[in-house]
N, C-alpha and C positions, 0 to 999 in steps of 0.2 A: 355497461357500468363505467362511469368516468372516475378515474383515480388521479388525484394530484399529489405528487410527492415533492415536498420542499426538502431537497437533499443538501448534501454538504458541498463546500467549495473545494476542499482538499481531496487529492486523488486517493490517498490511503483510506480515509473514512468512506469515500465513495465506493471503493472496492468492497469494503466490509458490508455496506448497505445493499449490495447486489443480491445477497442471500434473502433479504426481506422481499425484494421485488420478485425474485424467483418463486418464493412461497406464494405470493399473490397470483402470479401467472398460472401456477398449478391449481390454485383454489378457485379462480374465477375465469371461466372460459370466455366470457363476453366482456372482459375488462379491456379498457384502453388507458394508456398512461400519458400523463403530461408531467414532465420532470423539470424542476427548477434546479439549476446547477451553475457551475462556473465554466469559463471558456477552457480552463486547463483540465477540468474533469469531464468535459462533455464527451470526449472520445470513448469513455467507458460504455456509454449508452448507444453508440453508433449503430449497433445491430440488435438492439433490444426489440423483441417481438411485441407487437401491439403498441408500439410507440406512436402516440398522436402528435406530441409537440415537445420540443426541447426549449425551455425558456432560459436563456443565458443571462445571468444577473451577477456580473462581477461587482465586487464591493466598490462603492463610490462615496465621495465626500458627502457629508450631511445625511448619510443613510438613504441617498436617493435610489439605491438599488431596490429598496423595499417598495418604493413607489412604482417602479417598473413591474415588480412581481404583482402588486395589487392591481395595476392597470390591465395586466394580461390575464388575470384570473377572476376578476370581480363579476364579469357578466355571465359566468357559467355556474350552473347549479351542479355541484359535484356530488357524487355518491359517497366518496371517501376522500378525506384530506389527511395526509400523514406529514407531520411537520417534524423533521429530524433536527431542526435548528432551534427548537424550543422558542420560537418567536411569538410576537403578539399578533402578527398579521393574520395567522390562521383563524383567530377568533372572529375576524371580520369577513371571512370568505364563506359564502353560502355552501353548506354541505349537510348531507343527511347524517354523516358520522365523521368525527374527527379523532385522530390519535396524535397526541402531542408528546414528543419524546422528552423525558426528564431523566437525564443521565445520573449515574452514581459512580462512586470511586471504589466499589467493592467487587464488581463483577466484570468479566470480559465484555467488551462492546458487543460481540455477537450474541452473548447470552442476554444482554439488555434489550437488544433489538428483537430477539426471539420472544421475550416477555411482552414487549410492546405490541407485537403483531398477534400474540396468542397462539403461537405454534407449539405443538407437542413435540416436534422434531427439531433437532439442531439445524440452524441456518448454515448453508454452505455457499459462500461467495462464488460467483460464476462470471465468466466472460462469454457473451453470446455470439461473438464473431464466428463466421463459418471457416473451419479449418481448411477447407478446400481452397480458399483464397490465399492461404499462406503455405501451400504445399511446397513451394520452392524456397522457403525461408532458410533452410540448411545450406543450400547452394548460394543464395543471395548474400548471406552473412558469413560465408566461409567457415561453417561450423564443422568440427571433427566428430567422429563417432562417439567419443566420450569427452564430456566437458563439465567443468564446474563453473557456476556463475558467481561472480562477486560484484556487489553494488556498494562501493566504499563511500559514496557521497549521498547525503540526504539533503533536506531543505534547510538544515541548520548545522554549522560546523560543530557545535557543542554535542551533537548526537553521534558524531563520527569518530571511528578509530583512526589513529594517525596512519598515514600511508606508509610510513616506515615500519609500522607493525605488520601491515600486509606484506611488505617486502620480506620481512623476517619470517613471516608465516609460510611464504612460498618457497623458502629454503628447504622445507620438509620434503624428503624424497617421495612421500605419499602422493604428491601432486605430479610426479613425473609422467604418470600414465594418462594424464588429462590435459586437454587444452583449457586454458583459463580465459573465461569470457568476462570482460568488464562491462557492466550495465549502469545506466543512469544518465543524467543530464545536468549540465552546469554551464554557466557563462562566465564563471569567475576565473580570472586569469591565473590566480594562485592555485586553484584546483587543477586546471589544465596542465600547468607546469609540473605539479606533483604527479599527476597521472602519467605524463610522458616519462618522468624519471622512473616511476615504477615499472613501466613497460621496458625501458632500456636497460635497467639494472637487474631485473629479475632473470633467473636462470630458466624459468618456465616459459612455455610457449603461450604468449598472451595475445588474444584477439580483442582489441580495444573497440567496443561498440558504444562507448559513451558519446552521447549526442548523435548516434547513428542508428537508433532504433526507437520507433514510437512505442506507446504503451501496449498496443495490441500485438505488434511484432515482438515486443519483449515477452509478453505472455507465451507466445508460441515458441520462442527460444527457450524459455524456462521449462516448458512442458517436457522437453527431451533431455534436460540437464540431470546430472547425477546428484547434484547438491547445490544449494544456494547458501551463501554467507554474506551478511551485510548489515548495515544500519537499520534501525527501525524506520521504515520508509515505505513508499508505495510499491517499490520493487519487492520488498519483503512480503507484503500482502499479496502481490501477484504470484510470488513463488508458492505461497500456501494455496492459493486458488488453483495453481497449476498442478497441485498434488505431488510435489517433490519434497525430499527432505530439506528442511529449512532451519538455519541457525541465525537467529536475530541477535544483534549486539545492542545492548541497552545501557543508557546512562540516565539522562534527565527526563526520560519518558517511562511510563509505568507498564512493565510487562504483564502485570495482572489485568490490565485493560486492553493491551494491544499485542501481547506476545503471540507468536505463531502457535496455533493449536493443531493437534493431530499427531499421528504416529511419526516418529523420527524427527519431530520438530521440537526445538527448544530455544529458550532465551538465555543469553549469557550476559553477565555484567561483572564489574570488578568487585572490589571489597566493600564499596558503599552501596547501600540500598537506595531505592528511589526517594524515599522520605528523607534519608540523610542528605542526599544531594540537594533537593529542593528547599530544605530547611536551613541549609548552610548560608552564612552571611554573604558569601561571594556569589551565590546563585543569581544569575541575570545581571551581574555587575559588569560583565564584559572582560573581567580579568581572566576567566577560565576559557581557554580555547576549545577544549574537549573534556567531557566528563567520563571518557573511556580510557584515559591513560593508565589507570590501575588494572585494566583487564590484560592479563598476561598472554603472550603468544602460546606459552606452554598449555595453559588452560584451554584455549581455543583449539589447539592441535589435538589434544586428548579427546575432545568432544567430536571433532571431525572424524577421527579414527573410529570412534564408537559408532557414529552414524553410518559411515560407509561400510563398516563391517556388518551392521544389522540390516542394511538395505536389501 
């Protein structure tokens, strides 16, 4: 059975969609998968069982990436095409069955994907990499026995809590028993300066792994963490996949769609709801550097204490 999945470009959405693929792996013993994705998200599929082909189609001018997808898929008669991008191209690909995702703003993305695929069970995102290949991750990355992971930087500054807030957060003696692991990636000079300031000024023991752990390494680092705190980002979705307590900090993205689900997982925001933020006149004007400034350190600290106590 040949299955073509036209998947997402962004890593966070890609991680969420792995639950759909895992459902198909369990349902069809004879399935083989061809996946359309981006170069930045391709790593998520590197150990996918029954992977036939990865089609890397990064966005190009004049929508030429769609021509590449068409050219690499048009000669095959597929048993099932699943189009998560809601594109037109899937209508022109030969297939016995097609599932075209039509998203809504009312349900969590995982629930929407569950409905699309017709599963009676909740979808659980997964990483297929063999843990044996990462058995030395603790030594390699100099991890302590007890540590908390923080991912302060996402793909957009408006989604991030100010680094000074994290510095204030880490003044809580609650963190004294843990090594603090910083996760994420950035090439922005301003971000890197801020991260260095956080490391130097904090009283806590900080192991800065920003730009020093790929996505799969990050997953295995997270698997043994006591807690994750951070922006709505791919790292937050990896933390949920790793099945650890996860606190996601939300501003101009909707926790109803993307918030961390599961026991000891929660979404936090300031005084403004998602709709209040996106409907404000200044939204996307560039005037606002972060939409999380009204999220207090006290509020985050209280929830951290609850989660660690219930763990």
